[in-house]
C-alpha positions in Angstrom: -3.0 29.2 10.8 -5.9 28.5 8.4 -3.6 26.6 6.3 -2.2 24.7 9.2 -5.8 23.7 10.2 -6.6 22.4 6.9 -3.8 20.5 6.4 -4.4 18.7 9.8 -8.0 18.1 8.6 -7.3 16.9 5.4 -4.4 14.4 6.7 -7.0 13.1 9.5 -9.9 12.7 6.7 -7.5 10.9 4.3 -6.2 8.8 7.0 -9.5 7.1 7.7 -10.4 7.3 4.1 -7.4 5.1 3.1 -7.9 2.9 6.2 -11.6 2.0 5.1 -10.4 1.4 1.4 -8.0 -1.1 2.9 -10.6 -2.6 4.9 -12.8 -3.3 2.0 -9.6 -4.8 0.1 -8.5 -7.1 2.8 -12.3 -8.3 4.0 -12.6 -10.9 1.3 -9.2 -12.2 2.8 -10.3 -12.7 6.3 -13.9 -13.8 5.5 -12.7 -16.6 3.4 -13.2 -19.2 6.1 -16.8 -18.3 6.1 -17.8 -17.9 2.4 -15.3 -20.6 0.9 -17.4 -23.6 2.7 -20.5 -22.3 1.2 -19.4 -22.0 -2.4 -16.9 -25.2 -2.0 -13.8 -23.3 -2.8 -10.3 -24.5 -2.9 -7.5 -22.8 -1.8 -6.6 -21.7 -5.2 -9.8 -20.3 -5.7 -9.6 -18.0 -2.4 -6.1 -16.9 -3.7 -7.5 -16.1 -7.1 -10.1 -13.8 -5.3 -7.4 -11.9 -4.1 -5.1 -11.9 -7.2 -8.1 -10.7 -9.5 -8.6 -7.6 -7.5 -4.7 -6.9 -7.3 -4.7 -7.1 -11.1 -7.7 -4.5 -11.6 -6.4 -2.4 -8.9 -3.0 -2.1 -10.6 -4.3 -1.3 -14.1 -6.8 1.1 -12.9 -4.3 2.9 -10.3 -2.1 3.9 -13.4 -5.2 4.6 -15.8 -7.0 6.7 -13.6 -4.4 8.2 -11.7 -3.1 9.6 -15.3 -6.8 10.8 -15.9 -6.7 12.7 -12.6 -3.4 14.5 -13.8 -5.4 15.7 -16.6 -9.0 16.4 -15.0 -8.2 16.8 -11.3 -8.0 14.7 -8.3 -11.9 15.1 -6.6 -13.5 14.2 -10.0 -11.9 10.8 -10.1 -11.7 10.2 -6.5 -15.1 10.6 -5.3 -17.0 8.3 -8.1 -14.2 5.8 -7.3 -14.8 6.0 -3.5 -18.6 5.6 -3.7 -18.3 2.7 -6.5 -16.0 0.9 -3.8 -18.5 1.1 -1.1 -21.4 -0.1 -3.2 -19.1 -3.1 -4.6 -18.4 -3.9 -1.0 -21.9 -4.3 -0.2 -22.4 -6.1 -3.3 -19.8 -8.7 -2.2 -22.3 -9.8 0.4 -25.0 -10.5 -2.2 -23.2 -12.8 -4.4 -24.3 -16.5 -4.8 -21.5 -18.3 -6.6 -17.6 -18.1 -7.3 -17.8 -16.4 -10.6 -20.1 -13.6 -9.0 -17.7 -13.0 -6.5 -14.7 -12.9 -8.7 -16.8 -10.3 -11.1 -17.5 -8.1 -8.0 -14.1 -8.1 -6.6 -12.6 -7.4 -9.9 -14.8 -4.3 -10.1 -13.8 -3.4 -6.5 -10.2 -3.4 -7.5 -10.9 -1.1 -10.6 -12.7 1.1 -8.1 -10.1 1.2 -5.3 -7.0 1.6 -7.6 -7.9 5.3 -8.3 -8.5 6.0 -4.7 -4.7 5.2 -3.9 -3.0 7.1 -6.6 -5.4 10.2 -6.3 -5.5 10.4 -2.5 -1.7 10.2 -2.3 -1.2 12.8 -5.1 -3.6 14.9 -3.2 -1.9 14.8 0.1 1.4 15.3 -1.6 0.2 18.4 -3.6 -1.3 19.8 -0.3 1.7 19.4 1.8 4.7 21.8 2.2 8.0 20.1 1.2 9.4 19.8 4.8 6.3 18.0 5.9 5.3 15.7 2.7 7.1 12.8 4.3 5.1 13.1 7.4 1.8 13.6 6.0 2.2 10.8 3.3 3.4 8.5 6.0 0.5 9.4 8.2 -2.2 8.7 5.7 -0.6 5.4 4.2 -0.2 4.0 7.9 -3.6 3.9 8.0 -3.6 0.6 6.0 -1.8 -1.1 8.8 -3.8 0.0 11.6 -7.2 -0.6 10.3 -6.6 -2.7 7.3 -4.1 -5.3 9.1 -5.0 -4.8 12.7 -8.8 -3.5 13.1 -10.0 -5.3 9.9 -9.7 -9.1 10.8 -11.2 -8.5 14.3 -14.1 -6.6 13.0 -15.1 -8.5 9.9 -14.8 -11.9 11.7 -16.7 -11.0 14.7 -19.5 -9.6 12.6 -19.4 -12.8 10.5 -19.5 -15.2 13.5 -22.4 -13.5 14.9 -24.5 -12.6 12.0 -22.9 -14.0 8.9 -20.2 -13.1 6.5 -22.8 -11.4 4.0 -23.4 -8.7 6.8 -20.0 -8.4 7.2 -19.2 -7.1 3.9 -22.0 -4.6 4.3 -20.1 -3.4 7.6 -16.8 -3.1 5.9 -18.4 -1.2 2.9 -20.3 1.3 5.3 -17.3 3.5 6.5 -16.2 4.3 3.0 -19.5 5.6 2.2 -19.3 7.9 5.0 -15.7 9.0 4.2 -16.7 9.6 0.7 -19.3 12.2 2.0 -16.5 13.9 4.2 -14.2 14.1 1.3 -16.8 15.6 -0.9 -17.8 18.0 1.8 -14.3 19.1 3.3 -11.7 18.2 0.8 -10.5 20.9 -1.7 -8.8 20.5 -4.9 -5.2 21.2 -4.3 -4.0 24.4 -5.9 -1.1 22.6 -7.6 -3.6 20.4 -9.5 -6.1 23.2 -10.5 -4.0 23.9 -13.5 -3.6 20.5 -14.8 -6.5 20.6 -17.1 -4.2 21.1 -20.3 -4.4 17.4 -21.3 -1.0 16.0 -21.9 -0.3 14.1 -25.1 0.7 10.3 -24.9 4.1 11.0 -25.7 4.2 13.4 -22.7 3.1 10.7 -20.4 5.6 8.3 -21.7 8.2 11.1 -21.0 8.2 10.1 -17.4 9.9 6.7 -18.4 12.9 9.0 -19.0 13.5 9.4 -15.3 15.8 6.7 -13.9 14.0 6.9 -10.4 10.7 5.8 -12.1 12.4 2.5 -13.3 14.0 1.8 -10.2 11.0 2.7 -8.0 9.0 0.0 -10.2 11.9 -2.5 -9.4 11.8 -1.4 -5.7 8.0 -1.7 -5.6 8.2 -5.2 -7.0 10.6 -6.2 -4.3 8.7 -4.5 -1.5 5.2 -6.2 -2.5 6.9 -9.5 -2.9 8.1 -9.0 0.8 4.7 -7.7 1.8 2.6 -10.6 0.3 5.1 -13.5 1.0 5.1 -12.6 4.7 1.2 -11.8 4.9 0.1 -15.0 3.1 2.5 -17.4 4.2 3.9 -16.6 7.6 0.8 -17.8 9.3 1.0 -21.0 7.5 4.9 -21.5 8.2 4.1 -20.8 12.0 1.2 -23.3 12.3 2.4 -26.0 9.9 6.4 -25.9 10.5 7.0 -24.5 13.8 3.5 -26.3 15.0 2.6 -23.2 17.1 -1.3 -22.4 17.4 -3.2 -20.1 15.3 -3.6 -17.7 18.1 0.1 -17.5 18.4 0.4 -16.9 14.8 -2.2 -14.2 14.9 -0.4 -12.5 18.0 2.8 -12.3 16.2 1.3 -11.1 12.9 -0.6 -8.3 15.0 2.1 -7.0 16.8 4.1 -6.8 13.3 1.2 -4.9 11.7 1.1 -2.6 14.9 4.7 -1.9 14.3 4.1 -1.1 10.7 1.6 1.4 11.7 3.7 3.4 14.1 7.1 3.3 11.8 4.7 4.1 9.0 4.5 7.7 10.0 7.6 8.0 11.9 10.3 6.9 9.3 8.7 9.0 6.3 8.8 11.9 8.7 12.6 11.5 9.2 13.1 11.2 5.5 11.6 14.7 5.2 14.9 15.7 7.2 17.6 12.9 6.3 16.5 12.3 2.8 14.5 9.4 1.1 17.5 7.3 0.1 19.4 6.8 3.5 16.0 6.1 5.2 14.7 3.4 2.3 18.1 1.7 2.8 17.6 1.3 6.4 13.9 0.3 6.1 15.0 -2.4 3.4 17.3 -3.9 5.7 14.7 -3.8 8.8 11.9 -5.5 6.6 14.2 -8.3 6.0 14.5 -9.0 9.8 10.7 -9.8 10.1 11.0 -13.1 8.0 14.4 -13.9 9.1 13.0 -13.8 12.8 10.2 -16.2 11.9 12.9 -18.7 10.7 14.6 -18.9 14.0 13.2 -21.6 16.1 14.5 -20.6 19.5 12.8 -17.2 19.5 9.4 -19.3 19.6 10.3 -20.3 23.2 10.1 -16.4 23.9 7.2 -15.2 22.0 7.3 -11.7 23.5 10.8 -11.3 22.3 9.7 -12.5 18.9 6.7 -10.1 18.9 9.0 -7.2 19.8 11.5 -8.0 17.1 8.9 -8.1 14.4 7.1 -4.9 15.9 10.3 -3.2 15.8 11.4 -4.1 12.5 8.3 -4.0 10.0 8.6 -0.9 8.1 6.4 -2.0 5.5 3.8 1.0 5.3 7.0 3.3 5.5 8.5 1.8 2.5 5.1 2.1 0.5 5.0 5.8 1.4 8.6 6.3 0.2 8.9 4.1 -2.8 5.4 4.2 -4.0 4.7 7.8 -3.5 7.3 10.2 -2.5 10.2 9.4 -4.8 8.1 8.9 -7.8 6.3 12.2 -7.5 9.3 14.2 -6.5 11.3 12.6 -9.7 8.7 13.8 -12.3 7.2 16.9 -13.6 4.5 18.1 -11.3 1.8 17.3 -13.8 2.4 13.5 -13.9 2.5 12.9 -10.1 -0.3 10.4 -10.0 0.7 8.9 -13.2 4.0 8.1 -11.3 2.4 6.8 -8.3 0.3 4.6 -10.6 3.4 3.3 -12.7 5.2 2.2 -9.6 2.2 0.7 -8.0 1.1 -1.3 -11.3 4.7 -2.7 -11.5 4.4 -3.6 -7.6 1.0 -5.1 -7.9 1.6 -7.2 -10.9 5.0 -8.6 -9.9 4.7 -8.4 -6.3 1.2 -8.9 -5.2 0.2 -11.4 -8.2 3.3 -13.2 -9.5 5.1 -13.6 -6.3 2.7 -15.4 -4.1 2.1 -18.0 -7.2 5.9 -18.2 -7.3 6.2 -18.7 -3.5 3.3 -21.3 -3.4 4.7 -23.3 -6.1 8.2 -23.2 -4.4 6.8 -24.2 -1.0 5.0 -27.1 -2.6 8.2 -28.5 -3.7 10.6 -27.3 -1.0 8.7 -26.6 2.2 7.2 -23.4 3.6 10.5 -21.9 4.8 11.3 -20.9 1.3 8.4 -18.3 1.1 10.5 -16.7 4.2 13.4 -16.7 2.1 11.7 -15.2 -0.9 10.3 -12.4 1.5 14.1 -11.8 2.4 15.0 -11.6 -1.4 12.3 -9.0 -1.9 13.8 -7.0 0.6 17.2 -7.5 -0.9 16.1 -6.4 -4.2 14.7 -3.2 -2.7 18.0 -2.2 -0.9 19.8 -3.0 -4.2 17.7 -0.5 -6.2 17.7 2.1 -3.4 21.6 2.2 -3.9 21.0 3.6 -7.4 18.1 6.0 -6.5 18.8 9.8 -6.9 17.8 11.9 -3.8 14.6 13.8 -4.0 14.2 15.4 -0.7 14.4 19.0 -1.2 16.1 19.6 2.3 18.6 16.9 1.6 19.3 18.0 -1.9 20.0 21.5 -0.6 22.5 20.1 2.1 24.3 18.6 -0.7 24.1 21.0 -3.2 23.1 24.5 -1.5 24.5 26.3 -4.4 21.5 25.0 -6.8 19.2 27.0 -4.7 15.3 26.7 -4.5 14.9 25.5 -8.0 15.9 22.0 -7.0 12.9 21.9 -4.6 10.5 22.6 -7.5 11.9 20.7 -10.5 12.9 16.8 -11.0 16.6 16.2 -11.8 17.4 15.8 -15.5 17.9 12.1 -16.2 20.5 12.1 -19.3 
């Protein structure tokens, strides 16, 4: 019972912790209409603010995730969280575009470790039959806090008291959650013996696992879909379909809310039915979102369109499976955070950075509709990659190979 209470409290703390981290990451995008005129920034420069954070986030996710595999989760997580909060405040103190770029780059370096260490921590603290549920709950906070609450909170504060105070408000919850993690979160037992300091060759050994390569490709497809929809769907709805910005906000809000609910439901189902079949379903579902935005007649029935994108946005569930669950279940236990960092690095570089640049370039030449087709292509890549994944869910493996016994629950499958 005590363990169950701790597990529940841990999930709750890390849910709000991850939500506040994503609030800090997304705040610069929502506040751009306020600080961009003051600094005379172009659309390209605003995009650079997001891109520089994505790059440093990607690198630090891998580097500090690997470090946490050597020294433990909390020694890496806590300093990163405190730094992230302080840097969010510092975003409100900048007075030029170069200063803003520097602060956001440092924020990415601090935020990346939070992702890989938090998800590894919750994975190691969860029984095998509840890993998907717990990871899904924590990761889904990004949709509820970062995609639903954050734009309302930051813009309302900025409209009343200025964008500088809005950055302070975005950073304050992270400081509070840092204190709660320090006080109540324990170093997981699975991580207590990881101080033997693996060599570089041992770190590189995770590249022998086919699932790791496939998860890197799947992450690139997923993040290409995510950022193509997030960045260009509002422009497509307002500039091509000629709907109002409020309609665009309503539709994207419905989509984000659906991502929150599916974000903990579908990974929970994967604990019983397997990661691979659920990921195939999620990849197909995600393609429905940009395809729905491309159908003109649906805009005559906005509630119907909102319901479709609400029911189809499986983005946060995909993140849980392809960035966390499958990588960590495919490699030896001492490289869990490293595997999360590697798949995230591939997704951030190819999906969060390169794909939006490609989408913007193609949109200039062929129109904004091409960005939605690029999002569909990202979902298609994820679906194709998933066909070749090896199942990692212990319950599903035992159902397929019962004679293999419990050893399959603890050891990743040999690759060659």
